[in-house]
N, C-alpha and C positions, 0 to 999 in steps of 0.2 A: 855451731850451725844449729838452728832448731829445724827437726826433721819431724812432720807426722805422716807415717807408714799407718796402713790398714791391715785386716785380714778377717774375713766375715766369722771366721773361726778361729779357734785357736787348741784344736785339739789335738792329738798326738798321731799327728799326718801328716804329709808332705809339706803343703804351702807352710803350717804355721810353724813347721821343724825349719824349713828354710828362713821364715822370718824371724825365729829365735837369734840363728845364725848371723844374718845380717846386723840384726838389733846387737848382737853382742860386742861386734867387731866394731861397728859405729860408736858405739857407748864407750869402747877401749880406745877409740882415736879419740876421746874428748868431745863429741857430738853428744846435743840435748835431744834423745829420741825417744819419740811417744807413737806408742802404736793402739791405732783405734781398733776396736772388733764388739760389734752389736753383741754378739754371742756370746763370746769368751771363750773358755776353755781351761783343759787342766794347764797348757802350757801360759797362761794369762799371769799366775804370779811370778813368774820367771823375766818378767819384764815390766817398765811402767807403761799401764794400758788404762784406756777408757772406754765406756759403752754408751759413752754420750758428748758431743761436738759441745754443749752447752757450756760457756764460762773460759772455754779452751782459749791460750794465747795464741794470736795467729803464729805460724809457724812459716821458717824462710823457705821451705819448698815441700810438696808432698809428692811422695814417692806411693802412690793408691795402688794395692794388689785387691781386686774383687770387683768387678763392675758396680755393683750396688752400692759398695763403700766408696767408690768414687764419684757416684753422686751426690751422695754426702756431704762429701769432704768438699766438692765444688759450691755445693751449697751454702757451707758454713765460709767456705774461703774461697770467693770467687777468684782474685785479683792474684791469688798464690799462686806460682809456678808448679804445675803437676805434671810429673809422669806417672803415665801406666802401665804397669808390670804385669805381663801376661806370663803364667806358668803351665799353660795347658792349653789344647786345641780341640778338645769335647766339650766340657763344662761350659755350662751358659754363665756361669762368674766369671768367667776368666777372658769374654770376649769383649773388644772395645765397648766402651762407656760412650753412650747417647750425645756426645758431643767431643772435640778437638781439644784433646790434652798437648801439652808442649812439647811433648816426646814420648818414645813408648820403646819399653827395654822389654825384650822375649828371650825364652830360655834357649831355642834352635830355629832350624829353619822350617819345620812344619807350624809353626805358628806363627814367624814371619809370614809365611806367604798363604796364611789364613788372613792376617792384618791387611797385607796387598790387596789381597780378593776383597775384602769388606772396604776397601777406599781410602784406607790409609796410606799417604804417603812413602814410598821405601826409604826416600831421604830422614825420616824421621823415625825410623826402625832400626833398633842396634840390637844384635844378640848380646847377651850376656848368660853366660850358661850356670846351670845351677852350681852351689858353690857349697863345700863340706867344711866343717871345722874339722883340718885335718891333725889337729892335737887330740881332740877328744874320738875321732874317727881313725885311728891309727893302730898299726902291725902291735901287738902285746905277747904273740906266741907265732911259732911258725903253723901251717897248715902242711897236715899228714901227707907224706908221699904216695901212698893209697888212701884214696877216698873211702872215709868212716863216716861223717859225720854231714848230713843237709839240714840247713834251715830254710823253711819256706816263711817267707815275710811278705805279708798280705793283708789287706783289708776288705778282699771280695773271697772271702772264703765260703758264702754262701753259694757260689757257683760250684759247678761241676770239676772245675780245674784242681781241686783240693783232692778230690777222689782220683785224678791223673797223677797227681804229685805222689802220694801216698802209696798210690798202686806200683807205681815205676820205682819209689823206694824200696818197698816190701821185696819187688823181685831181685835188684840188686843187693840185698840184705843190709842195706845201711840205713843210720841212726838216723829219724826224723824228728824235728821239733818245729814248732809253728808258732808264729808270733804275730799279733793284729787282730783285727776284728773279722769273727766273734769271739775268739778264745783269749782276748787280752791283751790289749797295747801296752806297751812299756815305753818310758821315758830312757831308760838305761838299755836301749836297743844293743849300742854297741858292744853290751856285755854277752848277750846273745848272740850277736855276730862271730866274737872271738871265739868262740865253742865250737865255731861251723868251718869246717874245710870249705864248703860249696853254699851259697845262696843265691836259692832261687826266690824271684822278686820281681817288680818293675821300677821305672822310674829313679826316684830318690833311693829306693831301696837298693838299688844295683851300684849306684853310686858311692853308699856308704860303706857296702860291703866291699867294694872295690878299696875305696881310703883304708879299710881294715886291713888290706892284704891278702882278702880273702877270693877263692875263684867264683866267678857269679854269672848266672842263666839268667835271661830274659824270658819269662812265662808266666801270666797270670790271664783269667777271664776266659781261657781256651783260648789263648795266642800269646806269642813271643816272639823275641830276636833270636832267641835263641843262644848256646854257649857263648860269652864273651872273650872274641880273643883280640890282640893289636889292630890285626886287620879289620874284623867284625865292629870294632866300637866306634870307627870314625863314620860307618854308616847308620848305626842303631842311636847312636846319638842324635841323631837327625830328625826324632820322634820321641827322644829321652828314655829309650830304651822300654818303648811301650808296647812294642809288639806291630803298628802297626807300618813299619817299613819293610821286614821280612815277610811277616804276617804267616808265619811256621804255627800251623794248627797242628799241636802235637796231642797225639794218644800217649796211651800210656807205654804203650811199645816203642813209638818213635821220640819219648821224652827221655824213657832208659836208655835208648842209642845217643841221645844227646846228652844225658849226665855222664856216659863212658868217655866223653871230649877230655873230661878234667884232666888238667895238669898241673901239678904243683907249682911248676916254673911261673906260669901266670899272676902266681902272689906277687911277684915283685914287679912284674909289668903293670898289672892294674894299680897299685900305689903309685906309680912314675906316672900312671894316666893322669889320675886324680891330681897328682901336685903338679902336672904340666897345664892343666886344662881346667880344673874344677876347684882349685884353692881359694878360701873366703877373702884373704887380704888379697890376691888380685883381682876377684871380683868384685870387690867395694873399692880398690882405686878404679875400677874402671865407670862404678856409679858415679864417685865422687867428682871423677874427672869431665863427666856427662855432664854433673846437676852445676859444677861450674861454671860451663859453658853455659849453659840454659841460661843461668841468673846474669851472667855479663852480657848476655844480649838482649834482656828483655828491659 
């Protein structure tokens, strides 16, 4: 199948990393996949990408990500079945395009409700949760019984949340490492995760940490869903671990107390949750099953 997808940028952030994960699995299954990205980025060399749609052969289906890209794709291929895939609630690029798509994929209940509120029929929306390459992000070594090493994985360190994380770790005498903007994003983020016992992050960073068998704590931009347990996971995933579910506004003291919830037994629990609900093969199965239904009905 000829599949055309998109991402406005292909930098080292959440949606571009998801796009690469989806791309690799589709290609592995023999599909011909092209990613339209008008601004590109470091991940573009990892995929078959284009910055212009001129001269591009008509695809069998479009899986559009980012509404500005969806508009370009609709103009170029007006008769091709299009699915719009949204990964966020806040960002303008993640809002529905100004025309009806054939179907909509969303990553959680928060985005689903946002689309319904904006007039998208509920029977046109399916939740396909953010998925992870569990072979790339897998446990390599066990975490310590006593918490020693913390990784703060964030692209928002200009916010005062970095101060709160660093002060909390300092008070607990923990080793803190930071990855992301502005201190340097890494393609091999899984290697940094493997050196941590606990990862403090948001959204996809939480899932990657859990997949590597690490304890995880949702906190960024002065808000979070807190330490992830088997019980809190099912609630926090409704907003993709962004803090908008529990709205915990940690200060350095309460954040330190939240870090002390660390339990090495959560390593195995977290890995199992990812394998059950966020594994790439199962996610792509959902995508392809729905693509086939859409195409057969047109």
